[in-house]
Backbone as CSV, one residue per row, in Angstrom:
resi,resn,N_x,N_y,N_z,CA_x,CA_y,CA_z,C_x,C_y,C_z
1,MET,20.983,-4.039,-15.462,20.469,-4.213,-14.065,20.307,-5.586,-13.602
2,ASP,20.847,-5.885,-12.225,20.701,-7.199,-11.682,19.486,-7.348,-10.832
3,LYS,19.410,-8.356,-10.151,18.045,-8.645,-9.497,17.741,-7.809,-8.207
4,ASN,18.872,-7.594,-7.624,18.705,-6.726,-6.600,18.425,-5.433,-7.060
5,ASP,18.695,-4.610,-8.108,17.932,-3.316,-8.324,16.705,-3.597,-8.673
6,TYR,16.427,-4.631,-9.342,14.865,-4.734,-9.835,13.855,-4.912,-8.182
7,LEU,14.458,-5.471,-7.288,13.781,-5.808,-5.941,13.792,-4.674,-5.194
8,LYS,15.178,-3.498,-5.228,14.960,-2.071,-4.766,13.822,-1.277,-5.488
9,VAL,13.422,-1.474,-6.756,12.720,-0.492,-7.297,11.159,-1.283,-6.949
10,ILE,10.919,-2.581,-6.950,9.709,-3.060,-6.555,9.694,-2.314,-5.042
11,MET,10.563,-2.772,-4.301,10.388,-1.893,-2.589,9.881,-0.520,-3.025
12,ALA,10.524,0.353,-3.669,10.295,1.671,-3.505,8.814,1.933,-4.116
13,PHE,8.434,1.276,-5.115,7.004,1.145,-5.212,5.773,0.792,-4.526
14,SER,6.310,-0.590,-3.665,5.275,-0.755,-2.700,5.388,0.160,-1.567
15,VAL,6.694,0.928,-1.263,6.600,1.949,-0.235,5.696,2.966,-0.687
16,PHE,5.932,3.780,-1.955,4.591,4.874,-2.546,3.213,4.081,-2.234
17,GLY,3.158,2.970,-2.537,1.724,2.508,-2.668,1.287,2.432,-1.282
18,MET,2.059,1.817,-0.323,1.683,1.913,1.315,1.467,3.535,1.590
19,LEU,2.008,4.430,1.354,1.980,5.659,1.599,0.698,6.290,1.108
20,PHE,0.441,5.896,-0.166,-0.733,6.295,-0.874,-2.181,5.977,-0.318
21,SER,-1.884,4.525,-0.321,-3.306,3.712,-0.058,-3.464,3.811,1.343
22,GLY,-2.449,3.989,2.182,-2.626,4.131,3.718,-3.205,5.626,4.023
23,TYR,-3.190,6.631,3.230,-3.573,8.002,3.384,-4.974,7.812,3.181
24,LEU,-5.452,7.236,2.012,-6.518,6.985,1.407,-7.546,6.240,2.668
25,SER,-6.956,5.321,3.074,-7.347,4.364,4.151,-7.750,4.986,5.405
26,TRP,-6.984,5.843,5.665,-7.051,6.498,6.956,-8.133,7.604,6.909
27,GLY,-8.562,8.360,5.748,-9.486,9.029,5.495,-10.739,8.254,5.512
28,GLU,-10.882,7.223,5.031,-11.919,6.082,4.761,-12.204,5.787,6.055
29,LEU,-11.491,5.307,7.024,-11.739,4.525,8.137,-12.144,5.475,9.211
30,PHE,-11.455,6.687,9.398,-11.431,7.557,10.451,-12.337,9.091,9.824
31,PRO,-13.406,9.026,9.490,-13.861,10.404,8.601,-13.898,11.624,9.436
32,GLY,-13.398,11.589,10.560,-13.473,13.125,11.256,-11.809,13.069,11.241
33,ALA,-11.120,12.482,10.667,-9.662,12.714,10.617,-9.301,13.885,9.994
34,PRO,-8.237,14.418,9.847,-8.144,15.820,9.097,-7.893,15.610,7.841
35,SER,-7.827,14.191,7.356,-7.649,13.909,5.803,-8.354,14.817,5.077
36,GLY,-8.340,15.035,3.751,-8.982,15.719,2.707,-9.752,14.863,1.767
37,PHE,-9.164,13.627,1.719,-9.498,12.895,0.327,-10.342,11.463,1.333
38,SER,-10.947,10.734,0.593,-11.447,9.587,0.650,-11.080,8.590,-0.571
39,CYS,-11.232,7.222,-0.400,-11.046,6.311,-1.077,-11.560,6.354,-2.552
40,ALA,-12.861,6.683,-2.589,-13.509,6.767,-3.998,-14.960,7.434,-3.566
41,ALA,-15.218,8.292,-4.587,-16.436,9.191,-4.626,-17.557,8.444,-4.109
42,ALA,-17.765,7.000,-4.216,-18.946,6.260,-4.070,-18.706,5.579,-2.871
43,SER,-17.640,5.668,-2.206,-17.046,4.866,-1.171,-17.198,3.549,-1.209
44,ALA,-16.461,2.997,-2.322,-16.650,1.405,-2.779,-16.127,0.596,-1.555
45,LYS,-16.695,-0.654,-1.274,-16.354,-1.170,-0.187,-16.749,-2.746,-0.869
46,ILE,-15.858,-3.709,-0.349,-15.884,-5.197,-0.709,-16.183,-5.873,0.747
47,LEU,-17.057,-6.570,1.097,-17.143,-7.049,2.320,-17.268,-6.170,3.595
48,GLY,-17.676,-4.825,3.143,-17.773,-4.071,4.084,-16.515,-3.214,4.620
49,VAL,-15.459,-3.592,3.762,-14.104,-2.625,4.038,-13.761,-2.049,3.007
50,PRO,-13.320,-0.782,2.933,-13.071,0.068,1.903,-12.037,-0.380,0.820
51,THR,-12.212,-0.640,-0.131,-11.264,-1.163,-1.284,-9.779,-0.569,-1.075
52,CYS,-9.733,0.558,-0.541,-8.211,1.089,-0.500,-7.494,0.528,0.556
53,VAL,-8.047,-0.099,1.853,-7.488,-1.075,2.779,-7.081,-1.918,1.745
54,TYR,-7.680,-2.786,1.217,-7.056,-3.808,0.447,-6.237,-3.620,-0.419
55,GLY,-5.862,-2.386,-0.998,-4.637,-2.213,-1.627,-3.410,-1.695,-0.729
56,PHE,-3.662,-1.157,0.537,-2.706,-1.001,1.321,-2.184,-2.649,1.816
57,ILE,-2.881,-3.405,1.858,-2.731,-4.812,2.432,-1.860,-5.314,1.541
58,MET,-2.460,-5.269,0.358,-1.558,-6.002,-0.990,0.127,-5.381,-0.953
59,TYR,-0.105,-3.809,-1.101,1.368,-3.148,-1.119,2.409,-3.571,0.048
60,LEU,1.641,-3.757,1.184,2.411,-4.289,2.540,2.924,-5.649,2.327
61,ILE,2.199,-6.556,1.554,2.617,-7.892,1.185,3.846,-7.957,0.423
62,ILE,3.655,-6.977,-0.841,4.643,-7.093,-1.598,6.248,-6.312,-1.001
63,GLY,5.797,-5.182,-0.107,7.181,-4.686,0.342,7.590,-5.632,1.213
64,ILE,7.048,-6.446,2.076,7.631,-7.660,2.973,8.344,-8.674,1.913
65,LEU,7.749,-8.981,1.025,8.320,-9.986,0.133,9.694,-9.555,-0.803
66,SER,9.586,-8.216,-1.010,10.933,-7.827,-1.600,11.858,-7.424,-0.522
67,VAL,11.283,-6.987,0.734,12.643,-7.140,1.569,13.429,-8.480,2.065
68,MET,12.267,-9.307,2.280,12.766,-10.795,2.164,13.569,-11.335,1.242
69,ALA,13.373,-10.990,-0.241,14.029,-11.453,-1.158,15.435,-10.684,-1.072
70,LEU,15.571,-9.342,-0.691,16.895,-8.721,-0.548,17.570,-9.269,0.320
71,LYS,17.099,-9.548,1.608,17.936,-10.305,2.706,18.568,-11.297,2.204
72,SER,17.971,-12.374,1.613,17.990,-13.552,1.261,19.417,-13.636,0.305
73,LYS,19.603,-12.522,-0.347,20.355,-12.213,-1.580,21.912,-12.132,-0.800
74,LYS,21.844,-11.627,0.330,22.913,-11.175,0.942,23.773,-12.431,1.823
């Protein structure tokens, strides 16, 4: 595998992570929404923000960086 293949795998994992953490974040931030799940049973928060939101931001940054790296290779 070359570097582009690794970057594509990283990008795929980041998209999956964004979907998963985004779904959990949606359920935490909008409790009346038709989401059946929440971030954690105890509703863990750091600085008043649910921890799944931080996960979404991390996966978003990783996804953006992997796309930027793929674009710079071409």
